[in-house]
N, C-alpha and C positions, 0 to 999 in steps of 0.2 A: 482565584487562580483558574488557569484552564492546562484544564488535562487528557491526555487523548492515551485508551489504553486499547491495546490489539487481542485479538485471541484469534482461535482459527490456524493456528500455525498446525505442525506435529509432523509426522512423517509419510510419506507416500513415496508406491513406488511408481518406476519410470511411466509415461501415460495416463497417469492420474492426472488429480480433478482438488482443487482446495480453495476452500473461500476463507478471507482472511476478511475479520469485521475491524475497525474503530472507531468504538465510543468516544465523544467528546463531552465537557461536560466545561460548567463554569460561562465563564461573559467572553462570550466571542460577535466579533462587530464587523460585521465589510468586508467578505474572507475573498480575500484574491486570491488565490490556486489555494488549492490541497489535493494531496495527490500522496506515494506511495514506493520509497525509495527502496537500496537493497544491500547488503555487501556482502560479497559472497569469500569467502577464505581464499587468504591473499591476493583480493584485488579493493581495488578502488570503489567506494561505494558509488551509484547510481540512480541514474532514475530511471524506474522500470515504467509507470503511470504518472497522467498528469489531471488534471481538473482546472482548469482555468475559468475568468469570470469572460461569462457569452458563454459557459459552455462546450470551452472549445477543449480537448481530449488528446495526450500525446502519448506515444508509448517508444518508451526503447524499439530498436530493431527486431531484435532478439525477440521479442514477447508480440508482434505484431502476428493477431489472426487467435493468438493464444490466448493472451489476458483481455480483460474488461475490467471497468474500474465504475461507480454508479457511488450514489448516495440516497437515503431516503431521511429526510431534511426535520420528521416529526419522531423516529426512532432516537437523530444524531449522530448520525452513524456513516461510513462511508467503510465500502464493500472494493476488495480485490478477487477478482473470480480466476481464476491461473486456471486453465485447463491443457493435457496433452505432456504434461510439466516432465521434463528431466532435467537428468544430472549436475549438470549446470546451473538449473535455476536454486540450489543449493544457500541460503546465505539467510540473513539476517534483514531482517522485511520492518522499515520503520513506515510507517504513516507519517505523514503532516500537512502543516497548514499554514499560510500565510493571513493577515488581518491586523489592520491596522497598522501593515510597518513591521510587523515584531515575528518571527517563528516561531513555532508548536510541534513538538518534536514527543512522540510520544516512547516508548523505552524500548522498542525491539523485539520480534518473536522470530525462535526460531522455525525455517522449515528444510526440511530436507525428502530429499528425494532420493528413495534408496531402493534397488530390490536387496 
């Protein structure tokens, strides 16, 4: 079975930075897309950043210029680098991917931006 595990969350002050990691394991074939979602308190789950087939990148308007997404195939790891964090970035962040027509998700990790 495919497993995705997030790490790197926690509490940071406004203006700070944080890097989230997502390590995959198991049999993963023909990845169509991968990325990060988040759900803020009282709000709907939203796409934060995604990496599509062919290398296309998509970012939510609210994080453009502050967040970036990358991956290390050798380590089977995907990263979300978050800079200039603001309180509205607080929420649970989920890594996920689409492979072979199926969705795979991690359990989520808390990010809190507060002074």
